[in-house]
N, C-alpha and C positions, 0 to 999 in steps of 0.2 A: 419609836423606831429606827434603827440602826441607820447610820448614814453611810452612804457608799467612801471607800477610804481612797480618796483622790488626793493628788497633791493641790497646793495652793491655788493653781490655775485650773483645777479642775482637770487634770489630763490623768490617763492609767497610770496603775501603780504596780506594784507587784500583787499586791491582796486585792485589786477590783479592775475590773476595765468595763465599760458601757456594754452591755451584750447587743449584737447587732444580726438579727436573722437573715440580711438580704447578702451576706458573705456566701461565695461559689468558690471552691478552690477550683486554680487555675492549672494549667498543666506542669508549669515549675512546681507549683503547689503538691501536686500528688507525686511528684518525685520526692520531695521533702517529707512526705507523708509515707513513702515506702521505705525509704532509708532510716526512719526512725522506726519504722516495723521490723525492720531486718536488723538493725544495729542494737536499739535501746535508745534513751534519751539523748537528745544533742543540745549541744548551743548552737545560738544564732550565727556564731562564728562559722562552725563545721557547716551548718547548712546552706549558708552565702557562699562559702568555696564549694561546696557541690554542686550549685547551678553556677558558679562564675563563668562557667564557657558560654552562656545564653543570656544572661544578667549580671552585669558589670559595677552596677550600684549596690553600695552596702545601705544607704539609708532607706533608698526603697523596700530593700530585702527586710530590715527591722520593721517597717511600717505594715508590711504583709504580713509578718510572722504576727503581729499584735492584731491585725484583723482577724487572722484564723483563731485566734486566742479569743477575741471578741464574738466570733462566729461560732463558737462552742467546738471548735475540732482540736486545738491546741491545751495544755495544760501546763503549768510551772509547779513541778515537784516540789513541795516544801522544803525538800534535805537542802537544795542547794544554800539555803540563807543561812546556813551552820558555818559557811567560809567567812575567814576574818574583810571585812568590808565589803560586803555583800553587794551594796547597792552600786558598787564599780565593776562587778564583775557582767560578763555576758550573763542572758537569761539561759536558760536549760528547758526546753520545750519536748513533752512527750504527748503522744495521742490521747485524746479522749476516747470515749465509746462511740462517739458520734462519727467519728474520723475511722475507726476501725469499721463501723455500719457502712460508711460511704464508700470504702475500698470494696468492701463485700456487694455492694451494690451494683458497682461498676465490673463485677466479676473480677479483679485482680488481687484481692486479699491472698496472703499466702500463709502457711502453717510454719512460720519463721521460728527460730531459736533464740529468744533473747537472753542474755546473761541474768542469771539468779542470784539469791541471796542478799547480803547488807546492800545498801545502794550506792552507795560512794564504791565500794567493789565494783558492781554491775554496770556503774557509770563509767569507772575509769576504762572495764572491758570495753565499753561500747564506744569510746575513744579512740582504742586502740585498731578495733577491727574499721570503725570507720575513717581512720587515717590512713590505713592501709587500702583499703577500695578506691578511697578518691585519688591517692596519688596512682596506684594501677590503671585505673580507668583512664587517666590522661596518657598516658604512654600505651594505652593498646593492650592492657593486659587484663583479662576478665577474671573479677572475683566472683568464687562461688560459693556462696553461704552454705551454712550448715544444712538447712533443711533439704536442700538440693543433693547433698552426699548422703543423707541419712534414707531419704526416699528411694536408694538403689536397692537397700534390704529392707526397707521399713526397720529400721533399727531406732534406736533412742542413741543419745549423746553419751550416754552412761556406758562404760566397757565392762561386762563382766568377767573377773579373771579369778578361777579358784574360788574362795570364800568372800572375796573382796569384789568392791567396785571401784573402776576408775572414773571420773568425773572431770573432764577437762572443763576450764572458764569459758571456751569457745572452739568452735571447730571450721574450719573453712580451708579452700583449695584456690590458686591461682594456677590460669590456663595461659600459657606462653604462647599462643597459637598453636595448640597440638601438643605442647609438651605441658605436663602436670606438675605440681607439687601440692600435697596436704599438708595442712597445718594443725597441731592440736596446740591452743594458746592458754599459758598460764600467768596470771597476773598477781603479781605480789605486791600490796600497799605497803609492806613493812609489819605486819602485824601476824605473820607466820614463822614459828620459829626453826632453827637450824634442824633440831632432833625434838622428838617430842614422843610421848605413848604412844600405841600403838591406833588409837581409836582417834587422835587428832592429826589432822594435818599438817604436815612439816614439807621441808625442803627433802628430807631424807627417805620419809615413807612416801613422797611422790615420786622420786628419782626410782625407788625399789619397786613401786607398780609400774613404771613406764619401763623398766628393766624386763620383767616378767610377759607386758603384752609385746612389747617390741620384738623380745627374742624368739615367744612363741607365734610371732606373727597374729596375733588375737586380733589386733586393730583392721586388718585386712579381710579375714573373715566375717567380723562383727558389720563393720562399715561396706564390705564390698568394694573396697579400695584398689588400685594395680599401681598406684603411684606411691612412692615411698611418703612414709610420714616425718616430719620433723616437728620439732617440740619446741616453741618460742616460749621463752621465760623473759616476761617483761615487770623492770624493777623500777621504783620511784626514785632510786638514786644509784649512782655508779659504785659508792662503797658497798652497798649491798649486793650488785650484781658481781662484783669480785670476791665477795665473801662467798657467792654463791658457787660461781667458779671453781673457787679454791677447796670446797668442800667435795665438787665432782673428782678433782685432781686426786683426794685422799681416799676415794672408792673405786674399784674396779666395777664397771657394769656396762651393760649391751648398751643402755641408752644413752653413753656419755658421749659418742660420735654425731649421735641424733638429735642433742639438746643446744639451741642456740641461745644467747642473754642478750640484752640490751636495756638500757636505762634512760629515763624520760627526765630525771632532772627535773621531779617537782615533790622532792619528800616534804616531810612536815606534815602541817596540819591540812585539811581538807580545801585543797582546791581545785577551780575550774581548767581546765586545759584551753585557754582562751586562743592556740593556734593550732593547726593541723599539725601532728607529731611525723614531721616529714622523715625523719632519722629514722622512723620504723622501716621505711620504705626504701629509702635513697642511700642509707649508710651501712656498710656490714655490720653483720652481728658478731658478738663472741662466740669463742668456743672455749672449752677448757685445755685443750691440745690442737694443735692444728691452725692452719689458714683461718682468716677471716671468712665469714659467709655472707653473701648479698641474696635479698629474696627479690630484687627488683630487676 
């Protein structure tokens, strides 16, 4: 018989936590569920920051997250163990089927559009959109997720154009009190080449696709948008961001004036963003030409 993988004191570990069927999610914990449902996997640090307006104790938040895991509502994606010195990183949580069922039973489940593809890419995308929503909400700016935008025209996030399809990593909008901006998000973890054959995603190919979509306003007819669309390109390092902006300067294109770039400063091996990426909302974004642009 396999023994539970607890530590020397019998406490929960990454691999095992004693089940507890008595756990019932609170109002704060439902906020956590909805945030994960909307963005994708979230670290304990991000979830704590999400509800810090009502609960200021970090230790209590960590205990409650562990209880939700014991209750079968949260899971720990195994990919996070690939990080260096993983035992010192915050846990990343995702929803279990039980959590999804609980949201449905309460009538608050939504057909959200979570990032897909390679797990680390999807997680980094989730960190970007989560950071922006948390920061925006604190200053009274409403974050509008992709599924609300797509519901306008019953559209997919993929934009057909000619014989090609443009698929942003994520889509969202911000409501500045009746004034709106829509954003297509592209997250580069350093795995995409500057140029490549036509069938492989690259900076040059993606920019060419945005040229066509924006020039012909295909995004407005597809998504049903009235607001302007800005394309946010997020890089793990400022070096890659600057190379990307240099590429834009070398090519004339319709999308150039609508593309903004920012760096997270987390280049290298996969790592967990332990803090909210405030710079994405609070710091100006870079452009190939012209003044910096703030989205906050």
